[in-house]
C-alpha positions as CSV (number, residue, x, y, z in Angstrom):
1,M,14.8,-5.2,9.7
2,Q,17.3,-7.7,8.6
3,F,16.3,-10.9,7.3
4,K,18.2,-14.3,7.0
5,R,15.7,-16.6,5.4
6,A,13.0,-16.5,3.1
7,I,10.4,-19.4,2.8
8,L,9.0,-20.1,-0.9
9,R,6.8,-22.3,-2.2
10,E,7.3,-24.0,-6.1
11,V,4.7,-22.8,-8.8
12,P,2.0,-25.5,-8.8
13,D,0.8,-27.4,-12.1
14,T,-2.5,-25.9,-11.2
15,Y,-1.5,-22.4,-11.5
16,K,-3.5,-21.3,-14.4
17,S,-6.5,-21.8,-12.1
18,C,-5.3,-19.1,-9.7
19,I,-7.9,-16.6,-8.6
20,S,-7.5,-13.5,-10.9
21,S,-9.2,-10.7,-12.8
22,H,-6.3,-9.5,-14.7
23,P,-7.1,-8.6,-18.3
24,N,-4.0,-11.0,-19.6
25,Y,-4.9,-13.9,-17.2
26,K,-5.5,-16.3,-20.1
27,D,-2.2,-15.6,-21.5
28,L,-0.6,-16.8,-18.2
29,D,2.7,-19.1,-19.1
30,I,3.6,-21.8,-16.2
31,Q,6.8,-22.3,-17.6
32,K,7.6,-18.6,-17.6
33,A,6.5,-18.4,-14.2
34,R,8.7,-21.0,-13.1
35,E,11.4,-19.2,-14.9
36,Q,10.6,-16.1,-13.0
37,H,10.3,-17.9,-10.0
38,F,13.7,-19.3,-10.0
39,N,15.4,-16.0,-10.8
40,Y,13.5,-14.6,-7.7
41,R,15.1,-17.2,-5.5
42,K,18.5,-17.1,-7.0
43,L,18.4,-13.2,-6.4
44,L,17.5,-13.6,-2.8
45,E,20.5,-16.1,-2.6
46,E,22.9,-13.8,-4.3
47,L,22.1,-11.1,-1.4
48,G,22.7,-13.5,1.4
49,I,19.4,-14.9,2.0
50,E,18.6,-18.5,3.0
51,T,16.0,-20.0,0.9
52,I,13.6,-22.7,2.2
53,L,11.8,-24.2,-1.0
54,L,8.6,-25.9,-0.2
55,H,7.2,-28.6,-2.8
56,K,4.2,-27.7,-5.1
57,D,0.8,-28.5,-4.0
58,N,-1.6,-28.6,-6.9
59,N,-4.4,-28.8,-4.8
60,Y,-3.8,-25.3,-4.2
61,P,-3.4,-23.0,-7.2
62,D,-2.3,-19.8,-5.6
63,S,0.1,-21.4,-3.0
64,C,3.1,-20.0,-4.4
65,F,1.7,-16.5,-3.0
66,I,3.0,-17.8,0.3
67,E,3.6,-14.6,2.1
68,D,-0.6,-14.7,2.7
69,T,-0.1,-17.8,5.1
70,A,1.6,-16.2,8.0
71,V,2.6,-12.9,9.7
72,I,6.1,-13.0,11.5
73,H,7.3,-10.5,14.2
74,K,10.3,-11.3,16.2
75,D,9.9,-14.6,17.7
76,K,6.5,-15.4,16.8
77,A,4.3,-15.8,14.0
78,V,0.6,-15.8,13.1
79,I,-0.8,-18.8,11.1
80,T,-3.5,-17.0,8.8
81,R,-6.8,-18.1,8.1
82,L,-7.1,-17.1,4.2
83,A,-10.4,-15.5,3.2
84,K,-10.8,-17.6,0.1
85,E,-11.9,-21.5,0.9
86,T,-10.1,-22.6,-2.0
87,R,-6.9,-21.1,-0.4
88,Q,-7.6,-22.7,3.1
89,G,-5.2,-25.3,3.6
90,E,-2.3,-23.6,2.1
91,E,-1.1,-22.6,5.8
92,N,-0.5,-26.0,6.7
93,A,2.8,-26.9,5.2
94,V,3.9,-23.1,6.4
95,E,3.2,-24.0,9.7
96,N,5.0,-27.1,9.8
97,V,8.1,-25.0,8.7
98,L,7.8,-22.0,10.8
99,K,7.4,-23.9,14.2
100,D,11.0,-24.7,13.7
101,Y,11.9,-21.5,14.2
102,K,9.2,-19.2,15.8
103,S,6.5,-19.9,18.4
104,V,3.3,-19.9,16.1
105,K,-0.4,-19.7,16.8
106,R,-3.2,-19.7,14.5
107,V,-6.2,-17.2,13.6
108,I,-9.4,-18.8,14.0
109,T,-12.9,-18.1,12.5
110,P,-14.4,-15.6,12.3
111,G,-10.9,-13.8,11.7
112,T,-9.4,-13.8,8.6
113,I,-6.0,-12.0,7.8
114,E,-3.4,-12.5,4.8
115,G,0.0,-11.4,4.8
116,G,-0.3,-9.6,1.8
117,D,-2.2,-6.9,3.7
118,V,0.6,-6.5,6.6
119,I,3.4,-3.8,6.1
120,H,6.3,-4.4,8.8
121,L,7.8,-1.3,10.5
122,N,10.6,-1.7,13.1
123,D,8.1,-1.0,16.1
124,R,4.6,-1.7,14.8
125,L,2.5,-3.3,11.8
126,I,0.1,-1.8,9.7
127,S,-2.6,-3.8,8.2
128,G,-5.2,-3.2,5.5
129,V,-8.8,-4.0,6.4
130,T,-9.8,-5.5,3.0
131,S,-11.5,-8.0,1.3
132,R,-9.3,-10.8,2.6
133,T,-8.5,-9.1,6.0
134,N,-11.0,-8.3,8.9
135,M,-10.8,-6.5,11.9
136,E,-10.9,-9.8,14.2
137,G,-8.0,-11.2,12.4
138,I,-6.1,-8.3,13.1
139,R,-7.2,-8.3,16.8
140,Q,-6.0,-11.9,17.0
141,T,-2.7,-11.3,15.3
142,E,-2.2,-8.1,17.4
143,E,-2.9,-9.8,20.5
144,W,-0.2,-12.9,20.1
145,L,2.6,-11.2,18.2
146,G,2.3,-8.1,21.1
147,V,2.5,-5.7,18.8
148,K,0.6,-2.5,17.8
149,I,-1.0,-2.7,14.4
150,D,-2.7,0.5,12.8
151,T,-5.1,-0.1,10.1
152,I,-6.0,1.2,6.9
153,E,-9.5,0.2,5.8
154,D,-10.5,0.0,2.2
155,K,-12.8,-3.2,1.7
156,S,-12.7,-2.7,-2.3
157,I,-9.0,-3.7,-2.7
158,V,-7.6,-7.3,-2.5
159,H,-4.1,-6.6,-0.7
160,L,-2.9,-3.3,0.6
161,K,0.7,-4.0,-0.2
162,S,-0.2,-3.9,-4.0
163,Y,-0.5,0.0,-3.2
164,V,1.8,0.8,-0.3
165,T,5.1,-0.8,0.8
166,Y,7.9,0.4,3.4
167,L,11.4,0.8,1.9
168,G,12.8,1.6,5.2
169,E,14.8,4.7,6.6
170,G,11.3,6.4,7.1
171,I,10.2,6.2,3.3
172,F,7.3,4.7,1.7
173,V,6.1,4.0,-1.9
174,S,2.6,4.5,-2.4
175,T,0.1,5.1,-5.1
176,K,-1.6,8.2,-5.5
177,K,-4.8,6.0,-3.8
178,Y,-3.1,6.3,-0.3
179,A,-0.2,8.8,-0.4
180,S,-2.0,11.1,1.7
181,H,-3.5,8.7,4.4
182,P,-3.0,10.0,7.8
183,L,-0.9,6.9,8.9
184,L,1.5,8.0,6.3
185,R,1.9,11.8,7.2
186,D,5.0,11.4,9.6
187,F,6.7,9.6,6.8
188,E,8.5,10.6,3.4
189,V,6.2,9.4,0.9
190,I,7.4,8.3,-2.8
191,V,4.3,8.8,-5.3
192,V,4.1,6.0,-8.0
193,P,4.1,7.9,-11.3
194,D,0.9,7.1,-13.4
195,G,1.0,3.8,-15.2
196,E,3.4,2.3,-13.2
197,E,1.4,1.6,-10.3
198,Y,2.2,-2.2,-10.3
199,G,5.6,-1.4,-9.3
200,A,4.5,-0.1,-5.8
201,N,5.0,-3.6,-4.5
202,T,8.6,-3.1,-3.6
203,L,10.7,-6.0,-1.6
204,A,13.3,-4.5,0.9
205,M,15.5,-7.1,1.5
206,N,18.0,-5.7,4.2
207,D,19.6,-2.7,2.1
208,I,18.4,-3.6,-1.1
209,I,15.2,-2.9,-2.6
210,I,14.0,-5.5,-5.4
211,M,11.5,-4.3,-7.8
212,S,9.5,-5.4,-11.1
213,E,10.8,-4.7,-14.3
214,G,9.5,-1.6,-16.6
215,H,8.6,1.2,-13.8
216,D,11.9,3.0,-14.9
217,K,10.3,6.4,-13.4
218,L,9.6,4.7,-10.0
219,I,13.1,3.3,-9.9
220,K,15.1,6.3,-10.7
221,M,12.8,7.9,-7.7
222,I,14.0,5.4,-5.4
223,N,17.6,5.5,-6.6
224,E,17.5,9.2,-6.1
225,H,16.5,8.4,-2.4
226,G,19.7,6.4,-1.9
227,F,18.5,2.8,-2.3
228,D,20.1,0.1,-4.5
229,V,17.6,-1.5,-6.8
230,F,17.7,-4.7,-8.6
231,T,14.8,-5.5,-10.6
232,L,12.9,-8.9,-11.8
233,K,10.7,-9.8,-14.6
234,M,7.2,-10.4,-12.9
235,T,4.8,-10.7,-15.5
236,E,3.1,-14.1,-15.2
237,F,2.8,-13.4,-11.4
238,E,1.0,-10.0,-12.3
239,K,-1.5,-11.9,-14.4
240,C,-2.4,-13.9,-11.2
241,E,-2.8,-10.6,-9.4
242,G,0.5,-11.6,-7.4
243,A,3.7,-9.7,-6.9
244,L,7.5,-9.8,-5.3
245,T,6.2,-9.6,-1.7
246,C,3.9,-12.4,-2.1
247,L,6.5,-14.9,-3.2
248,S,8.2,-15.4,0.2
249,L,7.8,-15.4,3.8
250,R,11.0,-13.4,5.1
251,F,12.6,-13.7,8.8
């Protein structure tokens, strides 16, 4: 899957009010978050990706986690219905941009789906059925996009891609929690070493894998599978339970 563009959104002034149960949440530094976001955007551009940067919206503390607001497949995009009321409305500005590039349709109540649950393969999608995404949201998404969506159900988690991501070339990265899931049995699975679970959220950008710093064992394993890896500091997004994939919508 080749990407040409990515939509990003600035870190809001209200970011410290993000939804989070992370133990270091109170130590969150907005200035550091903005520096890390800048470096993220800079790396995408260095990799040849055109970035579209939306202005911050202080009404939505979590709005820099823009991936949750849409699911894109080929020439269509679903504008999601976010599960948390405090986030509903983040999708409006994203829809205004995406409709210039894709045919769009909104998920409606009682459906909920968030992009952080959706893994993109070449011919199908895999979605978590989680605390943020339900089967009705998946059904509406599948119908509009015209693509098969397989599911991994675990309502105890927030987003599936915190645990499982697809590198390409038939290779997944997964924590032990899902490494033996039946949906992954036809693929090669790199199992995340103990203590490096946050590193499971990898971002595959064309032929490059972007990873968060500090997961040296996992980085070495991915290198050994033939992938070039770039790393970024992600500390201030981890504190809000966000990660690399959360910060952009790629298409």
